[in-house]
VEXFI-256356 format. One line per 10 residues: for each residue z negated, x, y negated of C-alpha. Coordinates in steps of 0.05 Angstrom, whole numbers, plus 32768, in hexadecimal, padded with zeros to 4 digits. Each point is the difference from the previous one (the first is absolute). Layout:
! VEXFI-256356
Z X Y ~ ... .
This chain:
! VEXFI-256356
8000 8002 7FFD ~ 8010 8017 7FBB ~ 7FC8 8013 7FD7 ~ 801E 7FE5 7FBE ~ 7FD2 7FFA 7FC4 ~ 7FCF 7FC5 800C ~ 7FF4 7FD4 7FC3 ~ 7FB6 7FF1 800F ~ 7FC2 802B 800A ~ 7FDA 7FCF 8028 .
8017 7FD2 803E ~ 7FCE 7FCB 800E ~ 8004 7FD9 8040 ~ 7FD7 7FC9 801F ~ 7FFA 8004 804B ~ 8002 7FBD 8028 ~ 8048 7FDC 7FF6 ~ 8019 803D 7FD6 ~ 7FF7 8046 8020 ~ 7FEB 7FE9 803E .
802E 7FDB 8034 ~ 7FE0 7FC8 8026 ~ 7FE9 802F 8037 ~ 7FD9 8027 7FCB ~ 802E 803B 8003 ~ 8029 8022 7FCC ~ 804D 800D 800D ~ 801B 8047 8005 ~ 8030 7FF2 7FCA ~ 7FCA 7FE9 7FCD .
7FD8 803C 8017 ~ 8039 802E 7FEC ~ 800C 7FD8 7FBC ~ 7FB7 8008 7FED ~ 8003 804C 8015 ~ 803E 8008 7FD3 ~ 7FE1 7FDF 7FC6 ~ 7FC1 802F 8008 ~ 8032 803C 8005 ~ 801F 7FE8 7FBF .
7FBD 8007 7FDE ~ 7FE2 7FB6 8004 ~ 7FC1 7FED 8020 ~ 7FF8 7FC5 8034 ~ 7FC1 7FD6 7FF9 ~ 7FEE 7FC5 802E ~ 7FE1 7FC4 7FE0 ~ 7FE9 7FCE 8034 ~ 7FD5 7FC5 8002 ~ 7FE0 801D 8043 .
7FBA 801D 7FF2 ~ 7FF9 8045 8017 ~ 7FE9 7FF7 804C ~ 803E 7FD6 800A ~ 802D 8031 7FD9 ~ 7FE9 8046 8019 ~ 801C 7FFE 8045 ~ 8047 7FEF 7FE2 ~ 7FFA 8037 7FCD ~ 7FE9 8034 8038 .
803D 7FEB 802D ~ 802F 8009 7FC2 ~ 7FDF 8043 7FF1 ~ 7FF5 7FE6 7FBE ~ 7FCF 8033 7FD9 ~ 8001 7FE3 7FB6 ~ 7FDA 7FC9 7FDC ~ 8002 7FB9 8016 ~ 7FF0 7FC0 7FDE ~ 7FDD 7FD2 802E .
7FDA 7FC2 8004 ~ 802D 7FDB 7FC9 ~ 7FF5 8038 7FD0 ~ 7FB1 8000 800C ~ 8007 8047 8026 ~ 801B 803D 7FEB ~ 8003 802F 8042 ~ 8014 8048 800D ~ 8025 7FFB 8040 ~ 7FFF 804C 8006 .
7FB8 8009 7FFB ~ 7FEB 7FBB 8021 ~ 7FD7 7FF3 7FC4 ~ 7FF4 7FC5 7FD7 ~ 8008 8013 7FB9 ~ 7FF0 7FC1 7FD7 ~ 7FF0 7FB9 8017 ~ 7FF2 7FBC 7FDD ~ 7FD3 7FCD 8023 ~ 8001 7FB4 7FFE .
7FC2 7FE1 7FDE ~ 7FE5 7FDA 803C ~ 7FD9 7FC7 7FDA ~ 803C 7FF8 7FD7 ~ 8032 7FF9 803F ~ 7FCD 7FD6 801F ~ 7FFF 7FD3 7FC5 ~ 804F 7FFE 8001 ~ 8004 7FF0 804B ~ 7FD2 7FC5 7FF6 .
802A 7FE6 7FC3 ~ 8040 800A 8029 ~ 7FE6 7FDC 8040 ~ 7FE3 7FC7 7FD4 ~ 8050 7FF2 7FEE ~ 8020 800E 8042 ~ 7FC8 7FFB 8039 ~ 7FEB 8039 802D ~ 8023 803F 8002 ~ 8005 8039 8037 .
7FDE 803D 7FE2 ~ 800E 8046 8008 ~ 7FE7 803D 7FD7 ~ 800E 804E 7FFA ~ 7FC3 802A 7FFA ~ 8000 803A 7FD1 ~ 8008 804A 800F ~ 802C 8028 802E ~ 7FE7 7FE4 803D ~ 7FF0 7FBA 7FE3 .
800F 7FC9 8033 ~ 8028 7FC3 7FFC ~ 7FD6 7FC7 8014 ~ 8018 7FB7 8016 ~ 7FE4 7FBF 800F ~ 800D 7FC5 8028 ~ 804E 7FEA 7FFA ~ 8016 803E 7FD5 ~ 8040 8018 801B ~ 8002 804E 7FFF .
8043 8021 8000 ~ 800E 801C 8043 ~ 7FEF 8048 800B ~ 7FD2 800A 7FCA ~ 7FB8 800C 800E ~ 7FCD 7FCD 7FEC ~ 7FBC 7FEB 8014 ~ 7FEF 7FBA 8010 ~ 7FC5 7FDD 7FDF ~ 7FE5 7FBE 8021 .
7FD4 7FFC 7FC3 ~ 8027 8010 7FC4 ~ 7FC2 8003 7FD1 ~ 8000 804C 8019 ~ 803A 8008 7FD2 ~ 7FD5 8004 7FC7 ~ 7FD4 8037 8014 ~ 8020 803D 7FED ~ 8039 8013 7FC4 ~ 8041 7FDF 8008 .
8045 8015 7FE1 ~ 801E 7FB6 800D ~ 7FFE 7FC0 8025 ~ 803A 7FE4 8027 ~ 8003 7FB1 8007 ~ 802D 7FD1 802B ~ 8005 7FB5 7FFD ~ 800D 7FDA 803F ~ 8034 7FD0 7FDE ~ 8016 801C 7FBD .
8035 8039 7FFF ~ 7FF5 803F 7FDB ~ 8022 7FEE 7FC1 ~ 7FDB 7FBF 7FF9 ~ 7FBC 8025 8011 ~ 800E 8034 7FCD ~ 8011 7FCF 7FCE ~ 7FC4 7FD3 8005 ~ 7FD3 803C 8004 ~ 801B 801D 7FC0 .
7FF9 7FBE 7FDD ~ 7FBA 7FF6 8014 ~ 7FE3 8047 7FF8 ~ 8031 8029 7FDF ~ 7FCD 8014 7FCA ~ 7FD1 801B 8032 ~ 802A 8029 8033 ~ 8047 8010 800D ~ 8029 7FDE 803B ~ 803F 8020 801A .
802F 7FF2 803E ~ 8009 8043 8021 ~ 8026 7FEA 803F ~ 8007 7FC3 8031 ~ 7FB9 7FE6 8009 ~ 7FE4 8032 7FD0 ~ 7FE1 7FE0 7FC4 ~ 7FCA 802F 7FDD ~ 7FC9 7FF9 7FCD ~ 7FF4 8039 7FD8 .
7FDC 801B 7FC4 ~ 801C 7FE4 7FBE ~ 8037 8026 7FE0 ~ 8007 8030 803E ~ 804A 800A 801C ~ 802D 8034 801F ~ 8014 800D 7FB7 ~ 7FBA 8012 7FEC ~ 7FF5 8031 803C ~ 804C 801E 7FF6 .
7FF2 800F 7FB8 ~ 7FC1 8023 8013 ~ 8022 802C 8034 ~ 8039 800B 7FD1 ~ 7FD0 801E 7FCC ~ 7FE8 802E 8033 ~ 8047 8014 8011 ~ 8010 8007 7FBA ~ 8039 7FCE 8005 ~ 8011 7FC5 7FD4 .
8015 7FB9 8010 ~ 8047 800E 7FE3 ~ 800A 8035 8032 ~ 7FF0 7FCF 803C ~ 802B 7FDA 802D ~ 7FD4 7FCD 8030 ~ 8015 7FDC 803C ~ 7FDF 7FC3 801E ~ 800B 7FBD 8021 ~ 7FC2 7FC9 7FF2 .
7FE2 7FE5 7FBE ~ 7FCB 8034 7FFE ~ 8035 802B 7FEF ~ 8010 7FE1 7FBC ~ 7FCD 8027 7FD6 ~ 801B 803E 801C ~ 8045 7FEF 7FEF ~ 7FEA 7FF1 7FB8 ~ 7FE1 8042 7FFD ~ 8038 802D 801D .
8041 800F 7FDA ~ 802A 7FDF 803B ~ 7FE9 7FD2 8032 ~ 8027 7FF4 8043 ~ 7FF4 7FC3 802F ~ 8013 8003 8045 ~ 8032 7FC9 801C ~ 7FC7 7FE3 8027 ~ 7FD5 7FFA 7FC3 ~ 7FDB 7FC5 7FE7 .
8028 7FD8 7FCE ~ 7FCD 8008 7FC8 ~ 8007 804F 8007 ~ 804C 7FFC 8000 ~ 7FFE 7FD7 7FBD ~ 7FDF 8035 7FDA ~ 8025 8043 8029 ~ 8033 8028 7FDC ~ 8027 8000 8042 ~ 7FFF 7FE7 8044 .
8011 8030 8037 ~ 800A 7FF5 804D ~ 7FC1 7FED 802C ~ 7FCB 802B 8019 ~ 8027 7FFC 8043 ~ 803F 8019 7FE5 ~ 7FE6 8041 7FD7 ~ 7FFB 7FDE 7FBF ~ 7FDC 803D 7FE1 ~ 802F 8030 8017 .
803A 7FD8 7FE7 ~ 7FE9 8002 7FBA ~ 7FE6 8048 8001 ~ 803F 8019 801D ~ 8027 7FE0 7FCA ~ 7FD0 801C 7FCB ~ 800A 8045 801F ~ 804C 7FFF 7FFF ~ 8007 8002 8049 ~ 803C 7FEC 8023 .
């Protein structure tokens, strides 16, 4: 692949539905495109909704050694050192109030929570459907969720779809917490003002890179703030309609090397 001048200093990629294929692997073509970008002088940073414990193995398998923004912007993780650099926690009293207000509107919710820390477990209660392949600890009694610091809550409704649940939750508790959809069946309650953009901006300052020098790739509504921060936002073909609506361009899907397609073009590769 040609190493033509690359117009950005930072390439920010989401993981699920973006960098990772459905089998949680990264294609050889995409690996080569990212290697060519770094050879051309740019940096690659992963920006994911996954907390560090759910991200660490993926990064290790990729041989990724740089900074990673995890937990929807809550955590800045040094993958090479296996060290958590910064972490934002969710006020548990405020989160409990928000959860009660949402349930007063829509009825009981299935609940999960991400505990803070490099080894913080994801806990889930009755009825919550955890993504296959991700480690989590079942709690019959969900009051145990509140006994240690948390980064976020996950909620699911037995009838409402993700978009409807997010809308009701934002209308009900949007002044207390942030609510985002991070993937199918993944609706999250976060500290107010926290987003991938806040985490990415913190990482960029450490890397001495500006928003105007950043290109970002994503697939879900939780990537909207990151697209607003970066100079250029690229949605995958499989992306949610809300993200496509604010993207600067739409590439092919995560199964069809969508990141590589854009990076190769920008590098001037044939």
